[in-house]
C-alpha positions as a LaTeX table, in Angstrom:
\begin{tabular}{lrrr}
\hline
Residue & $x$ (\AA) & $y$ (\AA) & $z$ (\AA) \\
\hline
Met1 & 14.34 & $-17.11$ & $-5.07$ \\
Thr2 & 11.07 & $-15.97$ & $-3.48$ \\
Leu3 & 11.39 & $-13.70$ & $-0.47$ \\
Asp4 & 9.44 & $-14.78$ & 2.61 \\
Leu5 & 9.20 & $-11.36$ & 4.24 \\
Leu6 & 6.35 & $-12.32$ & 6.57 \\
Gly7 & 8.20 & $-15.44$ & 7.68 \\
Tyr8 & 5.30 & $-17.87$ & 8.01 \\
Arg9 & 6.68 & $-20.61$ & 5.76 \\
Gly10 & 7.13 & $-23.74$ & 7.88 \\
Lys11 & 5.82 & $-22.17$ & 11.10 \\
Thr12 & 3.28 & $-23.87$ & 13.32 \\
Val13 & 0.39 & $-21.53$ & 14.08 \\
Ala14 & $-2.98$ & $-21.74$ & 15.85 \\
Val15 & $-6.04$ & $-19.72$ & 14.79 \\
Thr16 & $-9.30$ & $-19.38$ & 16.73 \\
Gly17 & $-12.50$ & $-18.31$ & 15.01 \\
Ala18 & $-11.27$ & $-19.92$ & 11.79 \\
Ala19 & $-14.70$ & $-20.87$ & 10.44 \\
Thr20 & $-15.91$ & $-17.41$ & 9.42 \\
Gly21 & $-14.98$ & $-13.76$ & 8.99 \\
Met22 & $-11.53$ & $-12.45$ & 9.80 \\
Gly23 & $-10.42$ & $-15.74$ & 11.36 \\
Arg24 & $-11.24$ & $-17.70$ & 8.23 \\
Glu25 & $-9.42$ & $-15.16$ & 6.06 \\
Ala26 & $-6.39$ & $-15.29$ & 8.36 \\
Ala27 & $-6.29$ & $-19.10$ & 8.31 \\
Glu28 & $-6.64$ & $-19.19$ & 4.52 \\
Leu29 & $-3.81$ & $-16.69$ & 4.07 \\
Leu30 & $-1.56$ & $-18.58$ & 6.48 \\
Val31 & $-2.10$ & $-21.83$ & 4.57 \\
Ala32 & $-1.21$ & $-20.04$ & 1.34 \\
Leu33 & 1.94 & $-18.64$ & 2.97 \\
Gly34 & 3.15 & $-22.12$ & 3.89 \\
Ala35 & 2.30 & $-22.26$ & 7.59 \\
Glu36 & 1.13 & $-25.39$ & 9.39 \\
Val37 & $-2.28$ & $-24.16$ & 10.52 \\
His38 & $-4.20$ & $-25.60$ & 13.46 \\
Ala39 & $-7.69$ & $-24.13$ & 13.26 \\
Met40 & $-10.14$ & $-23.83$ & 16.14 \\
Asp41 & $-13.79$ & $-22.88$ & 16.16 \\
Ile42 & $-17.12$ & $-23.94$ & 17.61 \\
Ala43 & $-18.34$ & $-24.26$ & 14.00 \\
Pro44 & $-16.90$ & $-26.61$ & 11.33 \\
Val45 & $-13.80$ & $-25.34$ & 9.48 \\
Asp46 & $-13.68$ & $-26.24$ & 5.79 \\
Leu47 & $-10.13$ & $-25.18$ & 4.96 \\
Pro48 & $-7.12$ & $-27.39$ & 4.08 \\
Val49 & $-5.52$ & $-26.98$ & 7.51 \\
Ala50 & $-3.30$ & $-29.41$ & 9.44 \\
Gln51 & $-6.19$ & $-30.02$ & 11.83 \\
Ala52 & $-9.50$ & $-28.43$ & 12.72 \\
Leu53 & $-10.48$ & $-28.57$ & 16.37 \\
Arg54 & $-13.88$ & $-27.81$ & 17.85 \\
Val55 & $-13.54$ & $-25.44$ & 20.79 \\
Asp56 & $-16.09$ & $-23.56$ & 22.86 \\
Leu57 & $-14.36$ & $-20.54$ & 24.39 \\
Ser58 & $-17.07$ & $-20.25$ & 27.04 \\
Asp59 & $-16.03$ & $-23.65$ & 28.44 \\
Pro60 & $-12.57$ & $-24.12$ & 29.99 \\
Ala61 & $-12.78$ & $-27.91$ & 29.61 \\
Ser62 & $-13.32$ & $-27.49$ & 25.87 \\
Ile63 & $-10.33$ & $-25.15$ & 25.65 \\
Asp64 & $-8.15$ & $-27.57$ & 27.59 \\
Ala65 & $-9.20$ & $-30.46$ & 25.33 \\
Ala66 & $-8.25$ & $-28.46$ & 22.23 \\
Val67 & $-4.92$ & $-27.39$ & 23.73 \\
Ala68 & $-4.12$ & $-31.04$ & 24.44 \\
Gln69 & $-4.40$ & $-31.75$ & 20.70 \\
Leu70 & $-2.15$ & $-28.89$ & 19.61 \\
Pro71 & 1.56 & $-29.41$ & 18.90 \\
Glu72 & 4.11 & $-29.00$ & 21.67 \\
Arg73 & 5.53 & $-26.00$ & 19.81 \\
Val74 & 3.20 & $-23.22$ & 18.60 \\
Glu75 & 5.09 & $-20.26$ & 17.17 \\
Cys76 & 2.16 & $-17.92$ & 16.59 \\
Leu77 & $-1.34$ & $-17.65$ & 18.02 \\
Phe78 & $-4.07$ & $-15.70$ & 16.24 \\
Gly79 & $-7.12$ & $-15.04$ & 18.45 \\
Cys80 & $-9.98$ & $-14.21$ & 16.08 \\
Ala81 & $-13.07$ & $-15.70$ & 17.75 \\
Gly82 & $-15.76$ & $-13.41$ & 19.10 \\
Ile83 & $-19.50$ & $-12.88$ & 19.46 \\
Ser84 & $-21.94$ & $-10.13$ & 20.33 \\
Ala85 & $-25.19$ & $-10.29$ & 22.28 \\
Met86 & $-26.95$ & $-11.36$ & 19.07 \\
Tyr87 & $-25.03$ & $-13.49$ & 16.60 \\
Leu88 & $-26.16$ & $-15.73$ & 13.73 \\
Gly89 & $-29.74$ & $-15.72$ & 14.96 \\
Arg90 & $-28.90$ & $-16.51$ & 18.59 \\
Ser91 & $-28.96$ & $-14.35$ & 21.71 \\
Phe92 & $-26.22$ & $-14.47$ & 24.34 \\
Ser93 & $-26.06$ & $-13.09$ & 27.86 \\
Pro94 & $-23.55$ & $-10.32$ & 28.69 \\
Val95 & $-21.59$ & $-12.80$ & 30.82 \\
His96 & $-21.41$ & $-15.29$ & 27.94 \\
Val97 & $-20.21$ & $-12.58$ & 25.55 \\
Asn98 & $-17.36$ & $-11.74$ & 27.92 \\
Leu99 & $-16.44$ & $-15.38$ & 28.43 \\
Val100 & $-16.08$ & $-15.94$ & 24.69 \\
Asn101 & $-14.44$ & $-12.60$ & 23.91 \\
Phe102 & $-12.07$ & $-12.29$ & 26.85 \\
Val103 & $-12.01$ & $-14.95$ & 29.58 \\
Gly104 & $-11.74$ & $-17.88$ & 27.16 \\
Pro105 & $-9.04$ & $-16.24$ & 25.02 \\
Arg106 & $-7.07$ & $-15.38$ & 28.17 \\
His107 & $-7.30$ & $-18.99$ & 29.31 \\
Leu108 & $-6.11$ & $-20.17$ & 25.89 \\
Val109 & $-3.20$ & $-17.72$ & 25.75 \\
Glu110 & $-1.98$ & $-18.64$ & 29.22 \\
Ser111 & $-2.27$ & $-22.34$ & 28.39 \\
Leu112 & $-0.20$ & $-21.91$ & 25.24 \\
Val113 & 2.48 & $-19.49$ & 26.46 \\
Pro114 & 4.72 & $-22.36$ & 27.70 \\
Arg115 & 4.68 & $-23.78$ & 24.15 \\
Ile116 & 5.58 & $-20.52$ & 22.40 \\
Pro117 & 9.33 & $-20.32$ & 21.71 \\
Gln118 & 11.55 & $-17.25$ & 21.71 \\
Gly119 & 10.60 & $-15.13$ & 18.73 \\
Gly120 & 6.99 & $-16.28$ & 18.92 \\
Ala121 & 4.03 & $-13.95$ & 18.79 \\
Ile122 & 0.39 & $-13.54$ & 19.81 \\
Ala123 & $-2.14$ & $-11.34$ & 18.00 \\
Leu124 & $-5.70$ & $-10.96$ & 19.28 \\
Ile125 & $-8.63$ & $-9.28$ & 17.55 \\
Ala126 & $-10.15$ & $-6.57$ & 19.76 \\
Ser127 & $-12.30$ & $-3.76$ & 18.30 \\
Met128 & $-12.33$ & $-0.03$ & 17.80 \\
Ser129 & $-15.14$ & $-0.13$ & 20.38 \\
Gly130 & $-12.54$ & $-1.00$ & 23.01 \\
Ser131 & $-10.82$ & 2.37 & 22.70 \\
Ala132 & $-11.93$ & 3.70 & 26.09 \\
Trp133 & $-10.14$ & 1.03 & 28.11 \\
Arg134 & $-8.25$ & 3.67 & 30.11 \\
Asp135 & $-11.55$ & 5.06 & 31.44 \\
Lys136 & $-12.45$ & 1.67 & 32.92 \\
Leu137 & $-9.00$ & 0.59 & 34.00 \\
Ala138 & $-9.90$ & 0.13 & 37.68 \\
Lys139 & $-12.81$ & $-2.18$ & 36.86 \\
Ile140 & $-10.87$ & $-4.05$ & 34.17 \\
Asp141 & $-7.94$ & $-4.59$ & 36.51 \\
Glu142 & $-10.33$ & $-6.19$ & 39.01 \\
Leu143 & $-11.30$ & $-8.69$ & 36.32 \\
Leu144 & $-7.69$ & $-9.21$ & 35.30 \\
Ala145 & $-6.79$ & $-9.94$ & 38.92 \\
Thr146 & $-8.98$ & $-13.04$ & 38.90 \\
Pro147 & $-6.60$ & $-16.01$ & 38.77 \\
Asp148 & $-8.60$ & $-18.41$ & 36.61 \\
Phe149 & $-11.62$ & $-18.98$ & 34.40 \\
Ala150 & $-14.04$ & $-19.83$ & 37.21 \\
Ser151 & $-13.20$ & $-16.78$ & 39.33 \\
Ala152 & $-13.41$ & $-14.51$ & 36.28 \\
Lys153 & $-16.86$ & $-15.89$ & 35.50 \\
Arg154 & $-17.98$ & $-15.25$ & 39.08 \\
Trp155 & $-16.67$ & $-11.67$ & 38.90 \\
Leu156 & $-18.63$ & $-11.06$ & 35.70 \\
Glu157 & $-21.79$ & $-12.52$ & 37.22 \\
Asp158 & $-21.35$ & $-10.24$ & 40.24 \\
His159 & $-21.08$ & $-7.22$ & 37.91 \\
Ala160 & $-23.84$ & $-8.14$ & 35.48 \\
Asp161 & $-25.86$ & $-5.04$ & 36.43 \\
Asp162 & $-22.93$ & $-2.65$ & 36.83 \\
Pro163 & $-23.26$ & 0.05 & 34.12 \\
Glu164 & $-19.46$ & 0.37 & 34.02 \\
Val165 & $-19.13$ & $-3.32$ & 33.17 \\
Leu166 & $-22.01$ & $-5.31$ & 31.66 \\
Gly167 & $-25.04$ & $-3.18$ & 32.50 \\
Gly168 & $-26.50$ & $-0.05$ & 30.97 \\
Asp169 & $-28.60$ & 0.41 & 27.84 \\
Pro170 & $-28.43$ & $-2.93$ & 25.96 \\
Arg171 & $-28.85$ & $-1.06$ & 22.65 \\
Leu172 & $-25.35$ & 0.35 & 23.09 \\
Asn173 & $-23.81$ & $-3.13$ & 23.32 \\
Met174 & $-21.69$ & $-2.06$ & 26.29 \\
Asn175 & $-21.00$ & $-5.62$ & 27.42 \\
Tyr176 & $-19.34$ & $-6.32$ & 24.06 \\
Arg177 & $-17.38$ & $-3.11$ & 24.41 \\
Phe178 & $-16.21$ & $-4.09$ & 27.91 \\
Ser179 & $-15.00$ & $-7.46$ & 26.64 \\
Lys180 & $-12.84$ & $-5.75$ & 24.03 \\
Glu181 & $-11.56$ & $-3.16$ & 26.51 \\
Ala182 & $-10.56$ & $-6.02$ & 28.79 \\
Leu183 & $-8.78$ & $-7.80$ & 25.93 \\
Val184 & $-6.72$ & $-4.71$ & 25.04 \\
Thr185 & $-5.83$ & $-4.08$ & 28.69 \\
Tyr186 & $-4.86$ & $-7.73$ & 29.19 \\
Met187 & $-2.55$ & $-7.53$ & 26.18 \\
Lys188 & $-0.86$ & $-4.42$ & 27.56 \\
Arg189 & $-0.55$ & $-5.85$ & 31.08 \\
Arg190 & 1.13 & $-9.00$ & 29.70 \\
Thr191 & 3.52 & $-7.25$ & 27.31 \\
Trp192 & 6.47 & $-6.70$ & 29.64 \\
Ala193 & 6.61 & $-10.20$ & 31.13 \\
Leu194 & 6.26 & $-11.83$ & 27.72 \\
Ala195 & 8.95 & $-9.55$ & 26.28 \\
Glu196 & 11.36 & $-10.91$ & 28.89 \\
Arg197 & 10.74 & $-14.30$ & 27.26 \\
His198 & 11.13 & $-12.80$ & 23.74 \\
Ile199 & 7.45 & $-13.33$ & 22.96 \\
Arg200 & 5.45 & $-10.50$ & 21.41 \\
Ile201 & 1.77 & $-9.76$ & 22.02 \\
Asn202 & $-0.45$ & $-7.22$ & 20.24 \\
Thr203 & $-4.09$ & $-6.56$ & 19.48 \\
Leu204 & $-5.79$ & $-5.50$ & 16.28 \\
Ser205 & $-8.77$ & $-3.15$ & 16.66 \\
Pro206 & $-10.80$ & $-3.26$ & 13.44 \\
Gly207 & $-13.31$ & $-0.69$ & 12.45 \\
Leu208 & $-16.69$ & $-1.73$ & 11.07 \\
Thr209 & $-16.12$ & $-4.87$ & 8.97 \\
Val210 & $-18.44$ & $-6.88$ & 6.74 \\
Thr211 & $-18.63$ & $-10.15$ & 8.69 \\
Pro212 & $-21.57$ & $-12.24$ & 9.96 \\
Met213 & $-21.49$ & $-10.09$ & 13.11 \\
Met214 & $-22.23$ & $-6.82$ & 11.31 \\
Ser215 & $-25.98$ & $-7.39$ & 10.97 \\
Ser216 & $-26.18$ & $-8.30$ & 14.66 \\
Phe217 & $-24.88$ & $-4.86$ & 15.62 \\
Asp218 & $-27.85$ & $-3.28$ & 13.87 \\
Ala219 & $-30.25$ & $-5.68$ & 15.61 \\
Ile220 & $-28.74$ & $-4.74$ & 18.97 \\
Ser221 & $-28.57$ & $-0.97$ & 18.40 \\
Gln222 & $-32.07$ & $-0.85$ & 16.86 \\
Thr223 & $-30.97$ & 1.97 & 14.59 \\
Gly224 & $-32.75$ & 0.61 & 11.52 \\
Asp225 & $-29.47$ & 1.15 & 9.69 \\
Pro226 & $-28.47$ & $-2.42$ & 8.62 \\
Asp227 & $-25.23$ & $-1.25$ & 6.99 \\
Leu228 & $-24.44$ & 0.98 & 10.00 \\
Lys229 & $-23.46$ & 3.81 & 7.68 \\
Val230 & $-23.78$ & 6.08 & 10.70 \\
Ile231 & $-20.30$ & 4.92 & 11.75 \\
Trp232 & $-18.63$ & 4.37 & 8.38 \\
Pro233 & $-15.22$ & 6.03 & 8.06 \\
Ala234 & $-14.69$ & 8.94 & 5.67 \\
Val235 & $-13.45$ & 6.55 & 2.96 \\
Gly236 & $-17.12$ & 5.68 & 2.49 \\
Arg237 & $-17.21$ & 1.95 & 3.15 \\
Pro238 & $-16.65$ & $-0.59$ & 5.91 \\
Ser239 & $-13.65$ & $-2.90$ & 5.67 \\
Asp240 & $-13.48$ & $-6.34$ & 4.14 \\
Pro241 & $-12.46$ & $-9.21$ & 6.46 \\
Arg242 & $-9.45$ & $-9.97$ & 4.24 \\
Glu243 & $-8.14$ & $-6.45$ & 4.87 \\
Gln244 & $-8.30$ & $-7.03$ & 8.61 \\
Ala245 & $-6.72$ & $-10.48$ & 8.33 \\
Glu246 & $-3.79$ & $-8.99$ & 6.45 \\
Ala247 & $-3.19$ & $-6.46$ & 9.22 \\
Leu248 & $-3.42$ & $-9.25$ & 11.81 \\
Leu249 & $-0.86$ & $-11.34$ & 9.95 \\
Phe250 & 1.49 & $-8.37$ & 9.85 \\
Leu251 & 1.42 & $-8.12$ & 13.66 \\
Asn252 & 2.63 & $-11.71$ & 14.11 \\
Ser253 & 5.04 & $-11.61$ & 11.16 \\
Asp254 & 8.81 & $-11.25$ & 11.01 \\
Met255 & 8.26 & $-7.76$ & 9.57 \\
Ala256 & 6.87 & $-6.66$ & 12.97 \\
Arg257 & 9.49 & $-8.48$ & 15.04 \\
Tyr258 & 10.13 & $-5.40$ & 17.26 \\
Val259 & 6.45 & $-4.53$ & 17.70 \\
Ser260 & 4.80 & $-5.50$ & 20.98 \\
Gly261 & 2.24 & $-4.00$ & 23.34 \\
Val262 & 0.48 & $-2.24$ & 20.47 \\
Asp263 & $-3.26$ & $-1.97$ & 19.86 \\
Leu264 & $-3.26$ & $-1.44$ & 16.09 \\
Leu265 & $-6.22$ & 0.56 & 14.84 \\
Ser266 & $-7.42$ & $-0.66$ & 11.47 \\
Asp267 & $-10.37$ & 1.66 & 10.93 \\
Tyr268 & $-9.26$ & 3.97 & 8.08 \\
Gly269 & $-8.96$ & 6.83 & 10.55 \\
Tyr270 & $-12.45$ & 6.61 & 12.05 \\
Arg271 & $-11.26$ & 6.93 & 15.65 \\
Val272 & $-9.29$ & 10.04 & 14.77 \\
Arg273 & $-12.66$ & 11.75 & 15.30 \\
Glu274 & $-12.70$ & 10.58 & 18.90 \\
Gln275 & $-9.08$ & 11.63 & 19.42 \\
Leu276 & $-9.92$ & 15.12 & 18.14 \\
Gly277 & $-12.91$ & 15.45 & 20.46 \\
Leu278 & $-15.55$ & 14.78 & 17.80 \\
Pro279 & $-18.50$ & 12.41 & 18.39 \\
Thr280 & $-17.58$ & 8.79 & 19.09 \\
Ala281 & $-19.28$ & 5.79 & 17.52 \\
Ile282 & $-21.41$ & 5.33 & 20.65 \\
Glu283 & $-22.48$ & 8.98 & 20.58 \\
Glu284 & $-23.32$ & 8.82 & 16.88 \\
Ile285 & $-25.41$ & 5.70 & 17.38 \\
Lys286 & $-27.24$ & 7.43 & 20.24 \\
Gln287 & $-27.98$ & 10.41 & 17.97 \\
Phe288 & $-29.18$ & 8.07 & 15.23 \\
Gln289 & $-31.49$ & 6.27 & 17.68 \\
Glu290 & $-32.97$ & 9.57 & 18.83 \\
Ala291 & $-33.47$ & 11.00 & 15.33 \\
\hline
\end{tabular}
């Protein structure tokens, strides 16, 4: 008899960002583990999933159309979609980045919560760059107080030049950072109410990972360091997307059934430097730019 410690066999799950990177790895693993996988992405998904739905997270109508095609019972949601200001040869505005990385995922989560049964779980991919969410809590809570997609978009547009939100030096990718800080804060703000319904919610904050987005970070930072070795952890390499997908699957698995409200760092100890008062990734990139 084969043990099913993760508990995905026979479960109905939804995965965003399933076409590439960590989302693709997560969807592939879930299929192998016997889950019924409903994949969502703006790009085509070429995996043997139950269904592949096109969804644009910057468009609430697109999200609603995808939700309408999902099963009435979704036991786990994996939020893996995300972009930066430059991605796959395209440029995106700071507002658009935050719509895709936070506002759209929030809209999707809230749309699906009524379909998640007791014992269900939500895991969202944030980033180690979202670590300073406490420093921006007042601003983030203003965004979280917006009741819907349209009002959140208006708030972002009103704060497009605010250096604490979407403004500041574009080379430091602060608008991407804000979107991930907002995602972590949203997860923590929702934890208690969802726990009352026996639904868990967590975020995964990966360190530097070899995905299609990695080269865009160099283009944005203008460091001339395409591998971004300036912020590699002490282990001497960035992570592989499969390693991050495995950590994400753990968060929604039966093995983590008492874990909720956690932002799990998966950076091989990189942010320990920040916690010990050593230079942060942003500070190291600044130093690299000035060298």
